[in-house]
N, CA, C, O and the ligand as a Tripos MOL2 file, in Angstrom:
@<TRIPOS>MOLECULE
protein
  241   239    61     0     0
PROTEIN
NO_CHARGES

@<TRIPOS>ATOM
      1 N         -36.9770    9.1050  -14.9580 N.3       1 MET1
      2 CA        -35.6080    8.8810  -14.4910 C.3       1 MET1
      3 C         -34.7910   10.1540  -14.6830 C.2       1 MET1
      4 O         -34.8890   10.8140  -15.7170 O.2       1 MET1
      5 N         -34.0010   10.4860  -13.6980 N.am      2 ALA2
      6 CA        -33.1370   11.6690  -13.7990 C.3       2 ALA2
      7 C         -32.0120   11.4130  -14.7960 C.2       2 ALA2
      8 O         -31.4200   10.3340  -14.8370 O.2       2 ALA2
      9 N         -31.7420   12.4290  -15.5890 N.am      3 VAL3
     10 CA        -30.7510   12.2750  -16.6460 C.3       3 VAL3
     11 C         -29.8540   13.5070  -16.6420 C.2       3 VAL3
     12 O         -30.3560   14.6070  -16.4110 O.2       3 VAL3
     13 N         -28.5440   13.3770  -16.8880 N.am      4 PRO4
     14 CA        -27.6670   14.5520  -16.8730 C.3       4 PRO4
     15 C         -28.0350   15.5390  -17.9610 C.2       4 PRO4
     16 O         -28.3290   15.1560  -19.0930 O.2       4 PRO4
     17 N         -28.0150   16.8280  -17.6030 N.am      5 LYS5
     18 CA        -28.3700   17.8590  -18.5830 C.3       5 LYS5
     19 C         -27.2190   18.1300  -19.5350 C.2       5 LYS5
     20 O         -27.4190   18.3970  -20.7200 O.2       5 LYS5
     21 N         -26.0050   18.0570  -18.9930 N.am      6 ARG6
     22 CA        -24.8270   18.3640  -19.8040 C.3       6 ARG6
     23 C         -23.9050   17.1440  -19.8120 C.2       6 ARG6
     24 O         -23.7730   16.4310  -18.8180 O.2       6 ARG6
     25 N         -23.2910   16.9350  -20.9310 N.am      7 ARG7
     26 CA        -22.2800   15.8870  -21.0380 C.3       7 ARG7
     27 C         -21.0530   16.3000  -20.2130 C.2       7 ARG7
     28 O         -20.6340   17.4560  -20.2740 O.2       7 ARG7
     29 N         -20.4760   15.3700  -19.4450 N.am      8 THR8
     30 CA        -19.2690   15.6680  -18.6760 C.3       8 THR8
     31 C         -18.0830   15.7810  -19.6300 C.2       8 THR8
     32 O         -17.7900   14.8530  -20.3850 O.2       8 THR8
     33 N         -17.4010   16.9330  -19.5880 N.am      9 SER9
     34 CA        -16.2840   17.1560  -20.4990 C.3       9 SER9
     35 C         -15.0960   16.2870  -20.1110 C.2       9 SER9
     36 O         -15.0080   15.7950  -18.9860 O.2       9 SER9
     37 N         -14.1880   16.1100  -21.0600 N.am     10 LYS10
     38 CA        -12.9710   15.3270  -20.7840 C.3      10 LYS10
     39 C         -12.1790   15.9500  -19.6440 C.2      10 LYS10
     40 O         -11.6740   15.2440  -18.7710 O.2      10 LYS10
     41 N         -12.0700   17.3050  -19.6550 N.am     11 ALA11
     42 CA        -11.2760   17.9800  -18.6170 C.3      11 ALA11
     43 C         -11.9050   17.7590  -17.2460 C.2      11 ALA11
     44 O         -11.2000   17.4720  -16.2780 O.2      11 ALA11
     45 N         -13.2450   17.8930  -17.1550 N.am     12 ARG12
     46 CA        -13.9160   17.7300  -15.8620 C.3      12 ARG12
     47 C         -13.7820   16.2950  -15.3580 C.2      12 ARG12
     48 O         -13.5500   16.0670  -14.1710 O.2      12 ARG12
     49 N         -13.9300   15.3390  -16.2590 N.am     13 LYS13
     50 CA        -13.7910   13.9330  -15.8860 C.3      13 LYS13
     51 C         -12.3610   13.6450  -15.4040 C.2      13 LYS13
     52 O         -12.1570   12.9630  -14.4000 O.2      13 LYS13
     53 N         -11.3820   14.1780  -16.1400 N.am     14 ARG14
     54 CA         -9.9920   13.9030  -15.7810 C.3      14 ARG14
     55 C          -9.5950   14.6090  -14.4880 C.2      14 ARG14
     56 O          -8.7930   14.0830  -13.7170 O.2      14 ARG14
     57 N         -10.1590   15.8130  -14.2410 N.am     15 LYS15
     58 CA         -9.8710   16.5000  -12.9840 C.3      15 LYS15
     59 C         -10.4470   15.7140  -11.8110 C.2      15 LYS15
     60 O          -9.8080   15.6020  -10.7650 O.2      15 LYS15
     61 N         -11.6590   15.1660  -11.9810 N.am     16 ARG16
     62 CA        -12.2820   14.3820  -10.9140 C.3      16 ARG16
     63 C         -11.4380   13.1440  -10.6150 C.2      16 ARG16
     64 O         -11.2650   12.7680   -9.4550 O.2      16 ARG16
     65 N         -10.9150   12.5150  -11.6650 N.am     17 ARG17
     66 CA        -10.1680   11.2730  -11.4680 C.3      17 ARG17
     67 C          -8.7170   11.5050  -11.0820 C.2      17 ARG17
     68 O          -7.9790   10.5450  -10.8580 O.2      17 ARG17
     69 N          -8.2890   12.7680  -11.0000 N.am     18 SER18
     70 CA         -6.9090   13.0290  -10.6050 C.3      18 SER18
     71 C          -6.6550   12.6210   -9.1680 C.2      18 SER18
     72 O          -5.5010   12.4670   -8.7680 O.2      18 SER18
     73 N          -7.7280   12.4390   -8.3650 N.am     19 HIS19
     74 CA         -7.5690   12.0360   -6.9730 C.3      19 HIS19
     75 C          -7.6540   10.5270   -6.8030 C.2      19 HIS19
     76 O          -7.5800   10.0340   -5.6770 O.2      19 HIS19
     77 N          -7.8060    9.7820   -7.8900 N.am     20 MET20
     78 CA         -8.0590    8.3460   -7.7850 C.3      20 MET20
     79 C          -6.8140    7.4950   -7.9830 C.2      20 MET20
     80 O          -6.9040    6.2680   -8.0040 O.2      20 MET20
     81 N          -5.6420    8.1360   -8.1280 N.am     21 SER21
     82 CA         -4.4570    7.3520   -8.4330 C.3      21 SER21
     83 C          -3.9960    6.5720   -7.2040 C.2      21 SER21
     84 O          -4.1100    7.0480   -6.0740 O.2      21 SER21
     85 N          -3.4790    5.3780   -7.4380 N.am     22 ARG22
     86 CA         -2.9220    4.5630   -6.3580 C.3      22 ARG22
     87 C          -1.5040    5.0310   -6.0620 C.2      22 ARG22
     88 O          -0.7900    5.5130   -6.9420 O.2      22 ARG22
     89 N          -1.1170    4.8750   -4.8030 N.am     23 THR23
     90 CA          0.2590    5.1390   -4.4180 C.3      23 THR23
     91 C           0.8830    3.8450   -3.9090 C.2      23 THR23
     92 O           0.1870    2.9480   -3.4350 O.2      23 THR23
     93 N           2.1950    3.7670   -4.0140 N.am     24 ALA24
     94 CA          2.8930    2.5580   -3.5780 C.3      24 ALA24
     95 C           2.7490    2.3970   -2.0650 C.2      24 ALA24
     96 O           2.7940    3.3930   -1.3430 O.2      24 ALA24
     97 N           2.5780    1.1730   -1.5680 N.am     25 PRO25
     98 CA          2.4750    0.9720   -0.1230 C.3      25 PRO25
     99 C           3.7620    1.3810    0.5700 C.2      25 PRO25
    100 O           4.8400    1.1990    0.0050 O.2      25 PRO25
    101 N           3.6840    1.9360    1.7900 N.am     26 PRO26
    102 CA          4.8800    2.3930    2.4790 C.3      26 PRO26
    103 C           5.7970    1.2280    2.8420 C.2      26 PRO26
    104 O           5.3460    0.1750    3.2920 O.2      26 PRO26
    105 N           7.0770    1.4410    2.6380 N.am     27 VAL27
    106 CA          8.0790    0.4160    2.9130 C.3      27 VAL27
    107 C           8.9830    0.9220    4.0300 C.2      27 VAL27
    108 O           9.4710    2.0510    3.9690 O.2      27 VAL27
    109 N           9.2080    0.1030    5.0430 N.am     28 ALA28
    110 CA         10.0710    0.4840    6.1540 C.3      28 ALA28
    111 C          11.0590   -0.6450    6.4220 C.2      28 ALA28
    112 O          10.7290   -1.8110    6.2020 O.2      28 ALA28
    113 N          12.2590   -0.3280    6.8910 N.am     29 PRO29
    114 CA         13.2180   -1.3940    7.1860 C.3      29 PRO29
    115 C          12.7980   -2.1860    8.4070 C.2      29 PRO29
    116 O          12.2330   -1.6350    9.3510 O.2      29 PRO29
    117 N          13.0790   -3.4890    8.3870 N.am     30 CYS30
    118 CA         12.7850   -4.3660    9.5260 C.3      30 CYS30
    119 C          13.6300   -3.9310   10.7160 C.2      30 CYS30
    120 O          14.8080   -3.6040   10.5750 O.2      30 CYS30
    121 N          13.0000   -3.9330   11.9040 N.am     31 SER31
    122 CA         13.7260   -3.4810   13.0950 C.3      31 SER31
    123 C          14.7710   -4.4930   13.5380 C.2      31 SER31
    124 O          15.6550   -4.1590   14.3280 O.2      31 SER31
    125 N          14.6850   -5.7190   13.0470 N.am     32 GLN32
    126 CA         15.6420   -6.7430   13.4760 C.3      32 GLN32
    127 C          16.7690   -6.9430   12.4520 C.2      32 GLN32
    128 O          17.9480   -6.8660   12.7980 O.2      32 GLN32
    129 N          16.3980   -7.1990   11.1910 N.am     33 CYS33
    130 CA         17.4300   -7.5010   10.1960 C.3      33 CYS33
    131 C          17.6640   -6.3320    9.2370 C.2      33 CYS33
    132 O          18.6630   -6.3340    8.5180 O.2      33 CYS33
    133 N          16.7650   -5.3220    9.2050 N.am     34 GLY34
    134 CA         17.0050   -4.1240    8.4180 C.3      34 GLY34
    135 C          16.5980   -4.2080    6.9640 C.2      34 GLY34
    136 O          16.7630   -3.2270    6.2390 O.2      34 GLY34
    137 N          16.0650   -5.3490    6.4910 N.am     35 THR35
    138 CA         15.6440   -5.4210    5.0950 C.3      35 THR35
    139 C          14.3410   -4.6470    4.9090 C.2      35 THR35
    140 O          13.5110   -4.5790    5.8150 O.2      35 THR35
    141 N          14.1730   -4.0630    3.7140 N.am     36 ALA36
    142 CA         12.9640   -3.2860    3.4220 C.3      36 ALA36
    143 C          11.7810   -4.2210    3.2550 C.2      36 ALA36
    144 O          11.8390   -5.1780    2.4840 O.2      36 ALA36
    145 N          10.7090   -3.9410    3.9810 N.am     37 ARG37
    146 CA          9.4840   -4.7390    3.8790 C.3      37 ARG37
    147 C           8.3030   -3.7980    4.0530 C.2      37 ARG37
    148 O           8.4430   -2.7680    4.7130 O.2      37 ARG37
    149 N           7.1270   -4.1220    3.4750 N.am     38 PRO38
    150 CA          5.9570   -3.2620    3.6520 C.3      38 PRO38
    151 C           5.5610   -3.1780    5.1170 C.2      38 PRO38
    152 O           5.7390   -4.1340    5.8710 O.2      38 PRO38
    153 N           5.0220   -2.0300    5.5190 N.am     39 THR39
    154 CA          4.6070   -1.8740    6.9070 C.3      39 THR39
    155 C           3.4100   -2.7710    7.2070 C.2      39 THR39
    156 O           2.6450   -3.1080    6.3030 O.2      39 THR39
    157 N           3.2460   -3.1570    8.4660 N.am     40 HIS40
    158 CA          2.1720   -4.0250    8.9440 C.3      40 HIS40
    159 C           2.2250   -5.4040    8.2950 C.2      40 HIS40
    160 O           1.1930   -6.0480    8.1070 O.2      40 HIS40
    161 N           3.4380   -5.8560    7.9520 N.am     41 VAL41
    162 CA          3.6100   -7.1630    7.3210 C.3      41 VAL41
    163 C           4.7690   -7.8460    8.0310 C.2      41 VAL41
    164 O           5.7720   -7.2110    8.3560 O.2      41 VAL41
    165 N           4.6220   -9.1590    8.2700 N.am     42 VAL42
    166 CA          5.7080   -9.9160    8.8840 C.3      42 VAL42
    167 C           6.9100   -9.8910    7.9450 C.2      42 VAL42
    168 O           6.7640  -10.0410    6.7320 O.2      42 VAL42
    169 N           8.0930   -9.7010    8.5140 N.am     43 CYS43
    170 CA          9.3040   -9.6070    7.7060 C.3      43 CYS43
    171 C           9.5110  -10.9050    6.9290 C.2      43 CYS43
    172 O           9.5330  -11.9770    7.5340 O.2      43 CYS43
    173 N           9.6650  -10.8380    5.5920 N.am     44 PRO44
    174 CA          9.8680  -12.0710    4.8230 C.3      44 PRO44
    175 C          11.2450  -12.6800    5.0260 C.2      44 PRO44
    176 O          11.4620  -13.8430    4.6850 O.2      44 PRO44
    177 N          12.1730  -11.9190    5.5730 N.am     45 ASN45
    178 CA         13.5380  -12.4190    5.7470 C.3      45 ASN45
    179 C          13.6980  -13.1640    7.0680 C.2      45 ASN45
    180 O          14.2000  -14.2880    7.0830 O.2      45 ASN45
    181 N          13.2780  -12.5500    8.1840 N.am     46 CYS46
    182 CA         13.5140  -13.1620    9.4910 C.3      46 CYS46
    183 C          12.2210  -13.4970   10.2280 C.2      46 CYS46
    184 O          12.2790  -14.1090   11.2940 O.2      46 CYS46
    185 N          11.0490  -13.1170    9.6960 N.am     47 GLY47
    186 CA          9.7950  -13.4530   10.3620 C.3      47 GLY47
    187 C           9.5010  -12.6300   11.5890 C.2      47 GLY47
    188 O           8.7160  -13.0510   12.4380 O.2      47 GLY47
    189 N          10.1130  -11.4630   11.7060 N.am     48 PHE48
    190 CA          9.9640  -10.6170   12.8820 C.3      48 PHE48
    191 C           8.7780   -9.6930   12.6920 C.2      48 PHE48
    192 O           8.5910   -9.1410   11.6080 O.2      48 PHE48
    193 N           7.9630   -9.5150   13.7430 N.am     49 TYR49
    194 CA          6.8120   -8.6120   13.6400 C.3      49 TYR49
    195 C           6.3600   -8.1920   15.0220 C.2      49 TYR49
    196 O           6.3050   -9.0110   15.9390 O.2      49 TYR49
    197 N           6.0290   -6.8860   15.1790 N.am     50 MET50
    198 CA          5.4430   -6.3460   16.4000 C.3      50 MET50
    199 C           6.2740   -6.6860   17.6410 C.2      50 MET50
    200 O           5.8980   -7.5460   18.4380 O.2      50 MET50
    201 N           7.3990   -6.0010   17.7880 N.am     51 GLY51
    202 CA          8.2000   -6.2090   18.9750 C.3      51 GLY51
    203 C           9.0860   -7.4360   18.8710 C.2      51 GLY51
    204 O          10.0740   -7.4090   18.1370 O.2      51 GLY51
    205 N           8.7650   -8.5200   19.5860 N.am     52 ARG52
    206 CA          9.6520   -9.6780   19.5710 C.3      52 ARG52
    207 C           8.9300  -10.9820   19.2490 C.2      52 ARG52
    208 O           9.4650  -12.0540   19.5330 O.2      52 ARG52
    209 N           7.7450  -10.9280   18.6710 N.am     53 THR53
    210 CA          7.0630  -12.1650   18.3150 C.3      53 THR53
    211 C           7.6570  -12.7170   17.0280 C.2      53 THR53
    212 O           7.5490  -12.0930   15.9720 O.2      53 THR53
    213 N           8.2790  -13.8760   17.1150 N.am     54 LEU54
    214 CA          8.8730  -14.5160   15.9470 C.3      54 LEU54
    215 C           7.8460  -15.5060   15.4070 C.2      54 LEU54
    216 O           7.6780  -16.6030   15.9390 O.2      54 LEU54
    217 N           7.1650  -15.0960   14.3370 N.am     55 VAL55
    218 CA          6.0350  -15.9080   13.8550 C.3      55 VAL55
    219 C           6.5090  -17.0900   13.0550 C.2      55 VAL55
    220 O           6.0730  -18.2170   13.2910 O.2      55 VAL55
    221 N           7.4070  -16.8480   12.1000 N.am     56 GLU56
    222 CA          7.8540  -17.9520   11.2700 C.3      56 GLU56
    223 C           9.3740  -17.9620   11.2130 C.2      56 GLU56
    224 O           9.9980  -16.9130   11.0520 O.2      56 GLU56
    225 N           9.9640  -19.1260   11.3420 N.am     57 ALA57
    226 CA         11.4090  -19.2680   11.2390 C.3      57 ALA57
    227 C          11.7200  -19.9180    9.9070 C.2      57 ALA57
    228 O          11.4890  -21.1130    9.7210 O.2      57 ALA57
    229 N          12.2470  -19.1250    8.9750 N.am     58 ASP58
    230 CA         12.4890  -19.6290    7.6180 C.3      58 ASP58
    231 C          13.9660  -19.4310    7.3020 C.2      58 ASP58
    232 O          14.3490  -18.4300    6.6960 O.2      58 ASP58
    233 N          14.7990  -20.3940    7.7160 N.am     59 ASP59
    234 CA         16.2170  -20.2840    7.4350 C.3      59 ASP59
    235 C          16.6430  -21.2790    6.3520 C.2      59 ASP59
    236 O          16.4350  -22.4890    6.4450 O.2      59 ASP59
    237 N          17.2390  -20.7030    5.3420 N.am     60 GLU60
    238 CA         17.7380  -21.4360    4.1560 C.3      60 GLU60
    239 C          16.6060  -22.2760    3.5230 C.2      60 GLU60
    240 O          16.8280  -22.9570    2.5220 O.2      60 GLU60
    241 ZN         13.5720   -8.9020    9.3570 Zn       61 ZN61
@<TRIPOS>BOND
     1     1     2 1
     2     2     3 1
     3     3     4 2
     4     3     5 am
     5     5     6 1
     6     6     7 1
     7     7     8 2
     8     7     9 am
     9     9    10 1
    10    10    11 1
    11    11    12 2
    12    11    13 am
    13    13    14 1
    14    14    15 1
    15    15    16 2
    16    15    17 am
    17    17    18 1
    18    18    19 1
    19    19    20 2
    20    19    21 am
    21    21    22 1
    22    22    23 1
    23    23    24 2
    24    23    25 am
    25    25    26 1
    26    26    27 1
    27    27    28 2
    28    27    29 am
    29    29    30 1
    30    30    31 1
    31    31    32 2
    32    31    33 am
    33    33    34 1
    34    34    35 1
    35    35    36 2
    36    35    37 am
    37    37    38 1
    38    38    39 1
    39    39    40 2
    40    39    41 am
    41    41    42 1
    42    42    43 1
    43    43    44 2
    44    43    45 am
    45    45    46 1
    46    46    47 1
    47    47    48 2
    48    47    49 am
    49    49    50 1
    50    50    51 1
    51    51    52 2
    52    51    53 am
    53    53    54 1
    54    54    55 1
    55    55    56 2
    56    55    57 am
    57    57    58 1
    58    58    59 1
    59    59    60 2
    60    59    61 am
    61    61    62 1
    62    62    63 1
    63    63    64 2
    64    63    65 am
    65    65    66 1
    66    66    67 1
    67    67    68 2
    68    67    69 am
    69    69    70 1
    70    70    71 1
    71    71    72 2
    72    71    73 am
    73    73    74 1
    74    74    75 1
    75    75    76 2
    76    75    77 am
    77    77    78 1
    78    78    79 1
    79    79    80 2
    80    79    81 am
    81    81    82 1
    82    82    83 1
    83    83    84 2
    84    83    85 am
    85    85    86 1
    86    86    87 1
    87    87    88 2
    88    87    89 am
    89    89    90 1
    90    90    91 1
    91    91    92 2
    92    91    93 am
    93    93    94 1
    94    94    95 1
    95    95    96 2
    96    95    97 am
    97    97    98 1
    98    98    99 1
    99    99   100 2
   100    99   101 am
   101   101   102 1
   102   102   103 1
   103   103   104 2
   104   103   105 am
   105   105   106 1
   106   106   107 1
   107   107   108 2
   108   107   109 am
   109   109   110 1
   110   110   111 1
   111   111   112 2
   112   111   113 am
   113   113   114 1
   114   114   115 1
   115   115   116 2
   116   115   117 am
   117   117   118 1
   118   118   119 1
   119   119   120 2
   120   119   121 am
   121   121   122 1
   122   122   123 1
   123   123   124 2
   124   123   125 am
   125   125   126 1
   126   126   127 1
   127   127   128 2
   128   127   129 am
   129   129   130 1
   130   130   131 1
   131   131   132 2
   132   131   133 am
   133   133   134 1
   134   134   135 1
   135   135   136 2
   136   135   137 am
   137   137   138 1
   138   138   139 1
   139   139   140 2
   140   139   141 am
   141   141   142 1
   142   142   143 1
   143   143   144 2
   144   143   145 am
   145   145   146 1
   146   146   147 1
   147   147   148 2
   148   147   149 am
   149   149   150 1
   150   150   151 1
   151   151   152 2
   152   151   153 am
   153   153   154 1
   154   154   155 1
   155   155   156 2
   156   155   157 am
   157   157   158 1
   158   158   159 1
   159   159   160 2
   160   159   161 am
   161   161   162 1
   162   162   163 1
   163   163   164 2
   164   163   165 am
   165   165   166 1
   166   166   167 1
   167   167   168 2
   168   167   169 am
   169   169   170 1
   170   170   171 1
   171   171   172 2
   172   171   173 am
   173   173   174 1
   174   174   175 1
   175   175   176 2
   176   175   177 am
   177   177   178 1
   178   178   179 1
   179   179   180 2
   180   179   181 am
   181   181   182 1
   182   182   183 1
   183   183   184 2
   184   183   185 am
   185   185   186 1
   186   186   187 1
   187   187   188 2
   188   187   189 am
   189   189   190 1
   190   190   191 1
   191   191   192 2
   192   191   193 am
   193   193   194 1
   194   194   195 1
   195   195   196 2
   196   195   197 am
   197   197   198 1
   198   198   199 1
   199   199   200 2
   200   199   201 am
   201   201   202 1
   202   202   203 1
   203   203   204 2
   204   203   205 am
   205   205   206 1
   206   206   207 1
   207   207   208 2
   208   207   209 am
   209   209   210 1
   210   210   211 1
   211   211   212 2
   212   211   213 am
   213   213   214 1
   214   214   215 1
   215   215   216 2
   216   215   217 am
   217   217   218 1
   218   218   219 1
   219   219   220 2
   220   219   221 am
   221   221   222 1
   222   222   223 1
   223   223   224 2
   224   223   225 am
   225   225   226 1
   226   226   227 1
   227   227   228 2
   228   227   229 am
   229   229   230 1
   230   230   231 1
   231   231   232 2
   232   231   233 am
   233   233   234 1
   234   234   235 1
   235   235   236 2
   236   235   237 am
   237   237   238 1
   238   238   239 1
   239   239   240 2
@<TRIPOS>SUBSTRUCTURE
     1 MET1         2 RESIDUE 1 A MET
     2 ALA2         6 RESIDUE 1 A ALA
     3 VAL3        10 RESIDUE 1 A VAL
     4 PRO4        14 RESIDUE 1 A PRO
     5 LYS5        18 RESIDUE 1 A LYS
     6 ARG6        22 RESIDUE 1 A ARG
     7 ARG7        26 RESIDUE 1 A ARG
     8 THR8        30 RESIDUE 1 A THR
     9 SER9        34 RESIDUE 1 A SER
    10 LYS10       38 RESIDUE 1 A LYS
    11 ALA11       42 RESIDUE 1 A ALA
    12 ARG12       46 RESIDUE 1 A ARG
    13 LYS13       50 RESIDUE 1 A LYS
    14 ARG14       54 RESIDUE 1 A ARG
    15 LYS15       58 RESIDUE 1 A LYS
    16 ARG16       62 RESIDUE 1 A ARG
    17 ARG17       66 RESIDUE 1 A ARG
    18 SER18       70 RESIDUE 1 A SER
    19 HIS19       74 RESIDUE 1 A HIS
    20 MET20       78 RESIDUE 1 A MET
    21 SER21       82 RESIDUE 1 A SER
    22 ARG22       86 RESIDUE 1 A ARG
    23 THR23       90 RESIDUE 1 A THR
    24 ALA24       94 RESIDUE 1 A ALA
    25 PRO25       98 RESIDUE 1 A PRO
    26 PRO26      102 RESIDUE 1 A PRO
    27 VAL27      106 RESIDUE 1 A VAL
    28 ALA28      110 RESIDUE 1 A ALA
    29 PRO29      114 RESIDUE 1 A PRO
    30 CYS30      118 RESIDUE 1 A CYS
    31 SER31      122 RESIDUE 1 A SER
    32 GLN32      126 RESIDUE 1 A GLN
    33 CYS33      130 RESIDUE 1 A CYS
    34 GLY34      134 RESIDUE 1 A GLY
    35 THR35      138 RESIDUE 1 A THR
    36 ALA36      142 RESIDUE 1 A ALA
    37 ARG37      146 RESIDUE 1 A ARG
    38 PRO38      150 RESIDUE 1 A PRO
    39 THR39      154 RESIDUE 1 A THR
    40 HIS40      158 RESIDUE 1 A HIS
    41 VAL41      162 RESIDUE 1 A VAL
    42 VAL42      166 RESIDUE 1 A VAL
    43 CYS43      170 RESIDUE 1 A CYS
    44 PRO44      174 RESIDUE 1 A PRO
    45 ASN45      178 RESIDUE 1 A ASN
    46 CYS46      182 RESIDUE 1 A CYS
    47 GLY47      186 RESIDUE 1 A GLY
    48 PHE48      190 RESIDUE 1 A PHE
    49 TYR49      194 RESIDUE 1 A TYR
    50 MET50      198 RESIDUE 1 A MET
    51 GLY51      202 RESIDUE 1 A GLY
    52 ARG52      206 RESIDUE 1 A ARG
    53 THR53      210 RESIDUE 1 A THR
    54 LEU54      214 RESIDUE 1 A LEU
    55 VAL55      218 RESIDUE 1 A VAL
    56 GLU56      222 RESIDUE 1 A GLU
    57 ALA57      226 RESIDUE 1 A ALA
    58 ASP58      230 RESIDUE 1 A ASP
    59 ASP59      234 RESIDUE 1 A ASP
    60 GLU60      238 RESIDUE 1 A GLU
    61 ZN61       241 GROUP 0 **** ****
């Protein structure tokens, strides 16, 4: 079985993992009501998505 010749140093391991951090999903205002919502998600306030398709009507 192949085995590593050298132990991976803390610095090398941490440099490799510096590219693994998560970033917050992009948030854009709804084109209809203007509330901030994640992109590619139906608006939780007015149910507006992709042009004029009103998927869910959730009033009060
Ligand atoms: Zn909306």
